VOGU-3710 file (C-alpha; in Angstrom, 3 decimals, decimal comma):
1> mkaalepaas> 48,210/-33,378/88,668  46,460/-34,475/91,848  48,231/-31,707/93,739  46,576/-29,123/91,489  43,188/-30,241/92,784  44,167/-30,189/96,459  41,739/-28,013/98,442  43,078/-24,723/99,674  43,387/-24,110/103,377  41,428/-21,163/104,728
11> yqsdlmltkl> 44,597/-19,215/105,518  45,703/-19,474/101,859  42,531/-17,873/100,553  42,768/-15,201/103,278  46,343/-14,403/102,246  45,394/-14,117/98,587  42,429/-11,856/99,325  44,525/-9,703/101,635  47,218/-9,283/98,963  44,623/-8,155/96,418
21> iergfvvpds> 43,104/-5,678/98,870  46,596/-4,359/99,678  47,090/-3,794/95,940  44,018/-1,573/95,810  41,186/-3,949/95,038  37,999/-2,985/96,826  35,139/-5,112/98,056  31,917/-4,551/96,061  29,484/-2,030/97,592  26,798/-4,694/97,944
31> idpdmapely> 28,941/-6,558/100,495  29,326/-5,395/104,070  33,096/-4,802/104,501  32,987/-6,282/108,010  31,396/-9,506/106,689  33,544/-9,745/103,550  36,287/-11,993/104,978  33,728/-14,497/106,233  31,705/-14,444/103,003  34,739/-14,965/100,808
41> aevlcgkpia> 36,173/-17,626/103,124  32,872/-19,499/102,991  32,812/-19,779/99,183  36,554/-20,399/98,832  36,589/-23,229/101,352  37,647/-26,428/99,610  38,347/-24,853/96,221  41,343/-26,293/94,335  44,477/-24,386/95,276  46,059/-24,308/91,819
51> amrrvfenlr> 42,922/-22,887/90,187  42,554/-20,366/92,990  46,147/-19,209/92,520  45,609/-18,794/88,769  42,432/-16,750/89,261  44,011/-14,534/91,907  47,108/-14,050/89,747  44,930/-13,116/86,769  42,986/-10,672/88,944  46,227/-9,134/90,180
61> lgryeryrsf> 47,494/-8,746/86,628  44,220/-7,230/85,412  43,375/-10,013/82,970  39,673/-9,905/83,824  38,259/-6,782/82,226  35,329/-6,547/84,638  37,517/-6,864/87,724  40,444/-4,515/87,414  39,804/-2,441/90,517  37,367/-4,396/92,642
71> lpkpaelsam> 36,959/-7,968/93,767  34,281/-10,150/92,224  31,361/-10,974/94,492  31,944/-14,205/96,412  29,689/-16,270/94,134  31,357/-14,822/91,017  34,806/-15,571/92,415  33,732/-19,124/93,223  32,471/-19,624/89,652  35,722/-18,220/88,221
81> ideaarhdre> 37,762/-20,682/90,281  35,496/-23,587/89,303  35,972/-22,698/85,636  39,742/-22,547/86,081  39,701/-25,949/87,830  37,733/-27,625/85,031  40,881/-27,978/82,910  42,777/-29,550/85,815  39,971/-32,052/86,371  39,857/-32,963/82,685
91> mlvlererqk> 43,621/-33,465/82,628  43,414/-35,671/85,726  40,772/-37,854/84,036  42,969/-38,180/80,937  46,000/-39,040/83,056  44,050/-41,721/84,946  42,749/-43,208/81,684  46,281/-43,297/80,278  47,612/-44,994/83,418  44,764/-47,492/83,352
101> ameerrrltr> 45,514/-48,353/79,709  49,215/-48,784/80,501  48,415/-51,077/83,423  46,077/-53,107/81,231  48,798/-53,481/78,588  51,290/-54,575/81,245  48,816/-57,048/82,670  48,112/-58,556/79,268  51,775/-58,887/78,351  52,640/-60,449/81,700
111> qmseeererr> 49,989/-63,131/81,283  51,221/-64,091/77,826  53,358/-67,188/77,779  56,634/-67,347/75,877  55,014/-69,705/73,357  52,228/-67,159/72,746  54,752/-64,365/72,272  56,692/-66,484/69,772  53,478/-67,363/67,907  52,581/-63,653/67,679
121> rkkaaavram> 56,091/-62,763/66,465  55,850/-65,388/63,713  52,387/-64,191/62,736  53,570/-60,569/62,577  56,596/-61,641/60,487  54,288/-63,544/58,109  52,056/-60,500/57,700  55,079/-58,276/57,022  56,359/-60,771/54,438  52,934/-60,934/52,779
131> lanaaaarmv> 52,786/-57,132/52,590  56,318/-56,980/51,177  55,431/-59,589/48,516  52,254/-57,697/47,608  54,201/-54,442/47,307  56,859/-56,117/45,148  54,195/-57,672/42,912  52,530/-54,300/42,524  55,829/-52,685/41,543  56,433/-55,408/38,910
141> keeadeh> 52,916/-54,928/37,542  53,328/-51,114/37,387  56,668/-51,514/35,560  55,041/-53,927/33,089  52,146/-51,499/32,525  54,593/-48,684/31,763  56,233/-50,667/28,937
//
């Protein structure tokens, strides 16, 4: 999951932009075509590579209705990538929380002595027996009520 949030190298964003332009995407009229590579490189610098790939793939496949023939402006493209990366960040937080909980469980079980484990096993067995007795008593009572 960490790899999904790795920042893209400048050459990767250049390659992706070049591939879209080769496929017929045009730079918006409000952007000077000579400055476009620098402007896009500036906003794409440090963006997560996995999110960038997803956005560029979705652009290539025409999944963004507004951007089927031209590139989004640099700021719009940056926002699209940030939105795509949000899921990756949320998943990374969940993964870290899960790992932290697992480590805490391991730590707690390692510190428990054999006597403590045995005491807990006996206590759990007593609770199971109590529940079984209660269930059996309830069944007897229900059978008696039926007659």
